[in-house]
C-alpha positions as CSV (number, residue, x, y, z in Angstrom):
1,I,5.1,43.5,34.9
2,L,4.5,40.8,32.3
3,A,0.8,41.1,32.8
4,E,0.9,44.9,32.3
5,Q,2.6,44.4,28.9
6,A,0.2,41.6,27.8
7,K,-2.5,42.3,25.2
8,V,-5.9,40.9,26.0
9,V,-7.9,39.6,23.0
10,Q,-11.1,37.7,22.5
11,F,-10.8,33.9,22.6
12,N,-11.4,33.2,19.0
13,K,-9.3,32.5,15.9
14,G,-9.8,35.8,14.2
15,S,-8.8,37.9,17.2
16,V,-5.7,35.9,17.9
17,L,-4.6,36.1,14.2
18,E,-5.1,39.8,14.1
19,A,-3.1,40.3,17.3
20,V,-0.1,38.5,16.0
21,E,-0.3,39.8,12.4
22,S,2.7,42.2,12.9
23,V,5.1,39.3,13.8
24,R,3.7,36.6,11.7
25,M,6.2,35.6,9.0
26,V,4.3,32.9,6.9
27,E,0.7,32.8,5.6
28,L,-0.9,30.0,3.6
29,R,-4.0,30.6,1.6
30,N,-6.0,28.6,-0.9
31,E,-7.3,29.8,-4.3
32,T,-10.4,31.4,-2.8
33,G,-8.2,33.6,-0.6
34,A,-9.2,31.9,2.6
35,M,-6.5,30.5,5.0
36,T,-5.8,26.8,4.6
37,T,-6.9,24.5,7.4
38,N,-5.1,21.3,6.4
39,L,-1.4,22.4,6.1
40,L,1.4,22.8,8.7
41,H,4.6,24.7,8.3
42,Q,7.9,25.3,10.0
43,L,10.4,28.1,9.3
44,R,14.0,27.9,10.3
45,K,16.8,30.4,10.0
46,D,20.1,29.2,8.3
47,G,22.6,32.0,8.1
48,D,21.1,34.8,5.9
49,G,18.6,32.4,4.4
50,R,15.5,30.5,5.6
51,W,14.2,26.9,5.3
52,L,10.4,26.6,5.0
53,F,8.8,23.2,5.2
54,V,5.1,22.8,4.4
55,A,3.2,19.5,4.9
56,H,-0.3,18.1,5.3
57,G,-1.4,17.7,8.9
58,A,-3.9,14.8,8.5
59,E,-4.7,11.8,6.3
60,P,-6.8,12.7,3.2
61,R,-10.5,12.3,3.1
62,N,-10.2,9.4,0.6
63,K,-6.7,8.3,-0.5
64,H,-8.2,6.7,-3.7
65,I,-9.5,10.1,-5.0
66,S,-6.7,12.4,-5.8
67,E,-7.5,15.9,-4.7
68,K,-5.4,19.0,-5.1
69,Q,-5.4,22.6,-3.9
70,N,-3.7,25.6,-5.4
71,V,-1.8,27.3,-2.5
72,T,-0.4,30.8,-2.2
73,I,2.5,30.9,0.3
74,R,3.2,34.4,1.6
75,V,6.5,35.1,3.4
76,K,7.4,38.5,4.7
77,G,10.5,39.8,3.1
78,A,12.0,39.7,-0.4
79,W,13.3,36.2,-1.2
80,K,14.5,34.1,-4.1
81,V,12.7,30.8,-3.5
82,T,14.1,27.4,-4.6
83,I,12.2,24.1,-4.3
84,Y,14.2,21.2,-3.0
85,N,12.6,17.9,-4.2
86,T,13.3,15.6,-1.2
87,M,12.4,12.5,-3.3
88,T,14.7,13.1,-6.3
89,G,17.3,15.5,-4.8
90,E,16.6,17.9,-7.7
91,T,16.0,21.6,-7.3
92,E,14.1,24.2,-9.3
93,V,13.2,27.9,-9.0
94,A,9.7,28.3,-7.5
95,E,6.9,30.1,-9.3
96,Q,6.9,33.3,-7.3
97,C,6.2,37.0,-7.1
98,I,7.8,39.6,-4.9
99,K,5.3,42.4,-4.0
100,G,6.9,45.1,-1.9
101,N,8.1,43.4,1.3
102,V,6.2,40.1,0.7
103,T,7.1,37.1,-1.4
104,E,4.3,35.0,-2.8
105,V,5.0,31.4,-3.9
106,Y,2.3,29.6,-6.0
107,Q,2.1,25.9,-5.7
108,T,-0.3,23.1,-6.5
109,M,-0.3,20.5,-3.8
110,Y,-1.9,17.0,-3.8
111,D,-3.0,15.0,-0.8
112,Y,0.4,13.6,0.3
113,D,2.6,16.4,-1.1
114,S,5.1,18.4,1.1
115,L,7.3,21.3,0.2
116,L,10.9,22.1,1.2
117,L,11.7,25.7,0.2
118,W,15.1,27.5,0.4
119,L,14.7,31.3,0.8
120,E,17.6,33.5,-0.2
121,S,17.4,37.2,0.6
122,V,17.3,39.6,-2.4
123,V,17.3,43.4,-2.6
124,V,14.5,45.0,-4.7
125,N,13.0,48.4,-5.1
126,A,10.2,48.5,-2.5
127,T,7.8,50.1,-5.0
128,D,8.3,47.5,-7.7
129,D,6.9,44.0,-8.1
130,V,9.4,41.4,-9.2
131,L,8.1,38.4,-11.1
132,T,10.2,35.2,-11.3
133,G,9.6,31.5,-11.8
134,S,8.8,29.0,-14.5
135,I,5.8,31.0,-16.1
136,E,5.3,34.7,-16.6
137,V,2.7,36.1,-14.2
138,Q,0.7,39.0,-15.7
139,S,-1.6,39.6,-12.7
140,N,-2.2,38.6,-9.1
141,S,-4.0,35.5,-10.3
142,A,-1.3,32.9,-11.2
143,E,-4.1,30.4,-11.5
144,Q,-5.5,32.0,-14.6
145,N,-2.2,31.4,-16.4
146,R,-2.0,27.9,-15.1
147,D,-5.5,27.1,-16.3
148,K,-4.7,28.4,-19.8
149,D,-1.6,26.2,-20.1
150,C,-3.7,23.2,-19.1
151,V,-6.2,24.0,-21.9
152,K,-3.4,24.4,-24.4
153,G,-1.9,21.1,-23.3
154,A,-5.2,19.3,-23.6
155,E,-5.4,20.2,-27.3
156,R,-2.3,18.1,-27.9
157,E,-3.3,15.1,-25.9
158,R,-5.3,12.0,-26.5
159,C,-6.4,9.1,-24.4
160,I,-5.5,5.6,-25.7
161,A,-8.2,3.0,-25.4
162,L,-7.4,-0.1,-23.4
163,P,-8.8,-3.6,-23.6
164,T,-11.0,-5.0,-20.8
165,Y,-8.7,-7.9,-20.1
166,V,-4.9,-7.9,-20.2
167,D,-2.1,-10.5,-19.8
168,Y,-0.4,-10.5,-16.4
169,T,2.6,-12.0,-14.5
170,L,2.7,-12.9,-10.8
171,S,6.0,-12.4,-8.9
172,E,5.5,-15.6,-6.9
173,P,3.2,-18.7,-6.9
174,N,-0.5,-18.3,-6.1
175,A,-1.5,-19.6,-2.6
176,L,-4.4,-21.5,-1.1
177,L,-4.5,-20.7,2.6
178,L,-4.8,-23.9,4.7
179,D,-6.1,-22.7,8.1
180,M,-8.9,-25.3,8.9
181,A,-8.3,-28.9,10.0
182,E,-9.6,-31.7,12.0
183,Y,-7.0,-32.4,14.8
184,A,-5.8,-34.9,17.3
185,L,-3.3,-34.3,20.2
186,D,-0.6,-36.9,20.9
187,G,-2.5,-39.7,19.1
188,G,-5.7,-39.1,21.0
189,E,-9.2,-38.8,19.6
190,W,-10.0,-36.7,16.6
191,H,-11.7,-33.4,17.1
192,A,-14.0,-31.6,14.6
193,K,-12.6,-29.2,12.1
194,E,-11.3,-26.0,13.6
195,E,-9.2,-23.0,12.6
196,L,-5.5,-23.7,13.3
197,L,-4.8,-20.9,15.7
198,R,-7.9,-21.6,17.7
199,L,-7.2,-25.3,17.8
200,D,-3.7,-24.4,19.1
201,V,-5.3,-22.7,22.0
202,E,-7.6,-25.7,22.6
203,C,-4.5,-28.0,22.7
204,R,-2.8,-25.8,25.2
205,K,-5.8,-26.0,27.4
206,L,-5.6,-29.8,27.2
207,L,-1.9,-29.6,28.2
208,G,-2.5,-27.2,31.0
209,W,-0.4,-24.5,29.5
210,S,-1.1,-20.8,29.4
211,T,-3.4,-19.5,26.6
212,D,-2.8,-15.8,27.2
213,I,-1.5,-15.2,23.7
214,A,-1.8,-11.4,24.0
215,H,0.9,-11.3,26.8
216,V,3.1,-14.3,25.8
217,A,6.8,-13.7,26.0
218,Q,8.8,-13.4,22.8
219,P,10.4,-16.7,21.9
220,W,14.0,-15.3,22.0
221,S,13.4,-14.4,25.7
222,L,12.6,-18.0,26.7
223,G,15.1,-20.8,27.3
224,E,15.7,-23.7,25.0
225,E,12.5,-25.8,24.6
226,T,12.7,-29.4,25.7
227,E,9.1,-30.5,26.0
228,F,7.2,-31.2,22.8
229,H,3.9,-32.8,22.0
230,R,2.5,-33.7,18.5
231,V,-0.7,-32.5,16.8
232,A,-2.1,-34.4,13.9
233,L,-3.9,-32.2,11.3
234,R,-6.3,-33.5,8.6
235,V,-7.1,-31.0,5.9
236,S,-9.6,-31.5,3.1
237,I,-8.7,-29.7,-0.1
238,E,-11.2,-29.3,-3.0
239,S,-10.0,-28.9,-6.5
240,S,-11.9,-28.5,-9.8
241,I,-8.8,-29.4,-11.8
242,E,-5.9,-31.8,-11.8
243,Y,-2.6,-30.1,-11.1
244,E,1.0,-31.2,-11.0
245,G,3.8,-29.3,-9.3
246,A,2.2,-28.0,-6.1
247,Q,4.2,-27.3,-2.9
248,L,3.3,-27.1,0.7
249,A,4.6,-24.1,2.6
250,I,5.0,-24.8,6.3
251,E,7.1,-23.8,9.3
252,K,9.6,-26.2,10.9
253,A,9.3,-28.5,7.8
254,E,12.1,-30.7,9.0
255,D,10.0,-31.7,12.1
256,V,6.8,-32.6,10.4
257,K,5.3,-35.8,9.0
258,I,3.2,-35.5,5.8
259,R,0.8,-37.8,4.0
260,W,-1.0,-36.8,0.7
261,N,-4.1,-38.8,-0.2
262,G,-2.9,-41.6,2.0
263,K,0.6,-41.8,0.8
264,K,3.7,-40.7,2.7
265,V,5.5,-37.6,1.4
266,D,9.2,-36.9,1.9
267,N,9.5,-33.7,3.8
268,E,12.7,-32.6,1.9
269,V,12.8,-28.8,1.8
270,V,12.9,-27.4,-1.7
271,G,12.6,-23.7,-1.0
272,W,10.8,-21.1,1.0
273,Y,7.8,-18.8,0.8
274,V,7.7,-15.1,1.9
275,D,9.9,-15.8,4.9
276,K,12.8,-18.2,5.1
277,A,11.2,-19.7,8.2
278,I,8.3,-20.9,6.0
279,Q,9.8,-23.7,4.0
280,T,8.3,-25.5,1.0
281,I,7.9,-29.2,0.3
282,A,7.0,-30.7,-3.1
283,L,3.6,-32.5,-3.1
284,P,2.2,-35.2,-5.4
285,M,-0.4,-34.4,-8.0
286,I,-3.6,-32.7,-6.9
287,K,-6.5,-34.7,-8.2
288,Q,-9.8,-33.4,-9.3
289,G,-12.2,-33.6,-6.4
290,E,-11.3,-34.0,-2.7
291,N,-7.7,-34.3,-1.6
292,I,-6.6,-35.1,1.9
293,L,-3.5,-33.6,3.5
294,E,-2.4,-35.1,6.8
295,V,0.4,-33.3,8.7
296,E,1.8,-34.1,12.1
297,V,3.4,-31.0,13.7
298,P,5.2,-30.3,17.0
299,I,3.6,-28.1,19.7
300,G,5.5,-26.6,22.6
301,K,5.3,-23.7,25.0
302,R,7.0,-21.5,22.4
303,T,6.1,-23.6,19.3
304,M,2.6,-22.9,18.0
305,V,0.5,-24.5,15.3
306,E,0.6,-22.1,12.4
307,W,-1.3,-21.6,9.1
308,M,0.0,-23.5,6.0
309,Y,-0.2,-22.7,2.3
310,L,-0.6,-24.7,-0.8
311,L,1.3,-23.1,-3.6
312,G,1.1,-23.4,-7.4
313,D,0.2,-21.9,-10.8
314,F,-3.5,-22.3,-10.3
315,G,-6.5,-20.2,-9.4
316,V,-8.4,-20.1,-6.1
317,E,-12.0,-19.3,-5.4
318,V,-13.5,-18.4,-2.0
319,F,-17.2,-18.8,-1.1
320,G,-17.7,-17.5,2.5
321,K,-15.7,-19.8,4.7
322,N,-14.9,-22.3,1.9
323,A,-12.1,-22.2,-0.7
324,R,-11.1,-24.4,-3.6
325,I,-8.6,-24.7,-6.4
326,V,-9.6,-23.8,-9.9
327,A,-7.9,-23.2,-13.2
328,K,-5.7,-20.1,-13.4
329,R,-7.2,-17.2,-15.4
330,D,-5.4,-16.4,-18.7
331,K,-6.0,-12.7,-18.3
332,L,-7.0,-10.2,-15.6
333,A,-9.5,-7.4,-15.7
334,F,-8.8,-4.2,-13.8
335,G,-10.6,-4.5,-10.5
336,D,-10.4,-6.5,-7.3
337,V,-8.1,-9.5,-7.9
338,T,-9.5,-11.4,-4.9
339,V,-12.5,-12.4,-7.0
340,Q,-10.3,-13.2,-10.0
341,G,-8.7,-16.3,-8.6
342,L,-6.2,-14.6,-6.3
343,P,-8.0,-14.2,-2.9
344,F,-4.9,-15.2,-0.8
345,Y,-2.2,-14.0,-3.2
346,T,0.0,-11.4,-1.5
347,G,2.8,-10.8,-4.0
348,N,3.2,-8.4,-6.9
349,I,1.2,-8.4,-10.2
350,T,2.4,-6.9,-13.5
351,Y,-0.3,-6.0,-15.9
352,H,0.9,-6.1,-19.5
353,I,-1.1,-3.4,-21.3
354,P,-0.9,-3.3,-25.1
355,I,-1.3,0.2,-26.8
356,E,-1.3,1.5,-30.3
357,S,0.6,4.8,-30.5
358,E,0.6,7.6,-33.1
359,G,4.0,8.6,-31.9
360,G,4.6,11.0,-29.0
361,D,5.2,11.3,-25.3
362,I,3.4,8.6,-23.3
363,S,2.3,8.8,-19.7
364,I,0.1,6.6,-17.5
365,R,-2.1,7.6,-14.6
366,S,-3.4,4.9,-12.2
367,G,-4.9,6.5,-9.1
368,F,-7.4,3.9,-7.9
369,Y,-5.6,0.9,-6.4
370,E,-5.4,-1.0,-3.1
371,G,-1.9,-2.2,-2.2
372,A,1.6,-0.8,-1.4
373,M,2.5,1.1,-4.5
374,Q,2.8,0.9,-8.3
375,E,5.4,1.5,-11.0
376,A,5.2,1.5,-14.8
377,S,7.6,1.0,-17.8
378,I,7.2,0.8,-21.5
379,D,8.9,-1.7,-23.8
380,G,11.1,-3.0,-21.1
381,K,12.7,0.3,-20.2
382,D,13.4,1.4,-16.6
383,A,10.3,1.5,-14.4
384,V,9.0,4.8,-13.0
385,P,7.4,4.6,-9.5
386,M,4.0,6.1,-8.8
387,I,4.0,6.7,-5.1
388,Y,2.0,9.9,-4.5
389,P,-1.0,11.5,-6.0
390,P,-1.8,12.1,-8.8
391,Y,-0.1,8.7,-9.5
392,I,1.3,9.7,-12.9
393,A,4.4,8.1,-14.6
394,K,6.0,9.8,-17.6
395,L,7.3,6.9,-19.8
396,G,9.1,8.9,-22.5
397,T,8.7,9.3,-26.3
398,V,7.8,6.3,-28.5
399,D,7.5,5.9,-32.3
400,A,4.1,5.2,-33.9
401,G,3.1,1.6,-33.7
402,K,2.4,-1.1,-31.1
403,H,4.0,-1.0,-27.6
404,T,3.5,-2.7,-24.2
405,I,3.2,-0.8,-20.9
406,D,4.0,-2.9,-17.9
407,L,2.1,-1.7,-14.8
408,T,3.4,-3.4,-11.7
409,F,1.2,-3.5,-8.6
410,Y,3.0,-4.2,-5.3
411,G,0.9,-6.2,-3.0
412,T,0.7,-6.5,0.8
413,R,0.6,-9.6,2.9
414,Q,-2.8,-8.8,4.4
415,N,-4.9,-11.5,2.6
416,G,-2.4,-14.3,3.4
417,F,-1.2,-13.4,6.9
418,G,-3.5,-10.8,8.3
419,T,-6.5,-11.0,10.6
420,L,-8.7,-12.8,8.1
421,H,-11.3,-13.9,10.7
422,L,-11.6,-10.7,12.6
423,A,-15.2,-9.5,12.3
424,D,-14.6,-6.2,14.1
425,E,-13.5,-4.1,11.1
426,K,-13.2,-1.0,13.3
427,R,-10.9,-2.4,15.9
428,P,-8.5,0.5,16.6
429,Y,-5.4,-1.5,17.0
430,L,-4.1,-5.1,16.5
431,N,-2.2,-7.4,18.8
432,P,-1.7,-11.2,18.9
433,S,-5.2,-11.8,20.2
434,S,-6.7,-10.1,17.1
435,W,-6.0,-13.4,15.3
436,R,-7.8,-15.4,18.0
437,T,-11.0,-13.3,18.7
438,T,-14.1,-14.8,20.2
439,G,-17.9,-14.0,20.2
440,D,-19.1,-11.5,17.7
441,E,-15.6,-10.4,16.9
442,W,-14.9,-13.8,15.3
443,C,-16.2,-15.3,12.0
444,Y,-15.1,-18.3,10.0
445,E,-15.8,-16.5,6.8
446,Y,-12.7,-14.9,5.2
447,M,-12.7,-11.2,5.7
448,L,-10.6,-10.4,2.6
449,R,-9.5,-6.9,1.6
450,R,-9.9,-5.9,-2.0
451,M,-6.5,-5.8,-3.8
452,G,-5.1,-4.8,-7.1
453,V,-5.4,-2.0,-9.6
454,L,-9.1,-1.3,-9.0
455,A,-9.9,1.0,-12.0
456,T,-8.6,1.1,-15.6
457,P,-5.6,3.3,-15.9
458,E,-5.5,6.3,-18.2
459,I,-2.8,6.2,-20.9
460,I,-2.2,9.7,-22.3
461,E,-0.2,10.4,-25.5
462,K,1.0,14.0,-26.1
463,K,2.3,15.0,-29.5
């Protein structure tokens, strides 16, 4: 019986859409009139109203290039449409038009935008078109009016020129990654310099322990550890400057023995770095030239040799597989900070941008960055986050004169704790073995990811 009632159509998109046209409630079209191919939606009934959610169905082509599309959302029925902003909790009446028994909603959507719409049923004369929303629509082309408004707005705007270099503040000390050392197990012979995680594996082989790091049990699932051995590490640190006030960041600081340039160092903990398990110890002065750090650390079946970090208010330069301490830069340029003395820095950076205003509404757009997120403020006022395209923050009205915009870039921990020696940049997933690759998947050179605000922001003043 069901087969007799079924309608047979050709197996293609157009035929299927035509067959379900009479029961289809929602239609999404772009500004050319074609159906969108990158948006998903869900419609739910709630009493006499409807909730319509629209979202993107895939990652954007390039998240660094903000792209938008002007979308017309058509819903069968006559509805008053309210936009619910899920980020701020605010609501606003949508730009819409009721045409007979179809409601059209006009919306510009950027790459990561989604829409939550509340639809309330309204009664209208079936022969009339009802226009509502934030701008008056004179024709079926809402985009014409939108474009005119943009042109008018542009006449009242100006871009403020910015300097090439700006002052900056770091949220934490800069770091030199210490991941290469000569080593000796239990007072035995010294072995050639090796990366710390790889030499951990070599020591386990010498002790007859398992080296299957990818399938190792979590430490909390193992019993209390009673058997420990000691690994001596000798690290050569090159510096082009003298520096006082450096700290060593290391795990299990209370169990280590430290010597700096031949002199014993008290392993008193003075703080922590990134994680409270990574404790910091004050070091003597770094001299210009070669410095030798000697550290003796425990190794057990659940206690591994881990990377260490030298912290301070200095700069760091990387050349392939080599790194050295240099003087800190007074200013930063917009661009990759890993080549500006901060290759292993993983904290936040605040760029202090001076501007000269004629008096008006100030906004900043910073779309090209590599990191977690950005936020901006002016003259010390509350910061405005810039999380989604087009990455614009409206900073308010200022008087004519000099002002400072603080643009804060939130970093990630990739260049300090990530897979810095993984040569396979297209590996689809990571696990513990990704830090200990072999063969062509391994390289001693540092595979750093670019970080920072990569292009000069746009500062717009509107009068």
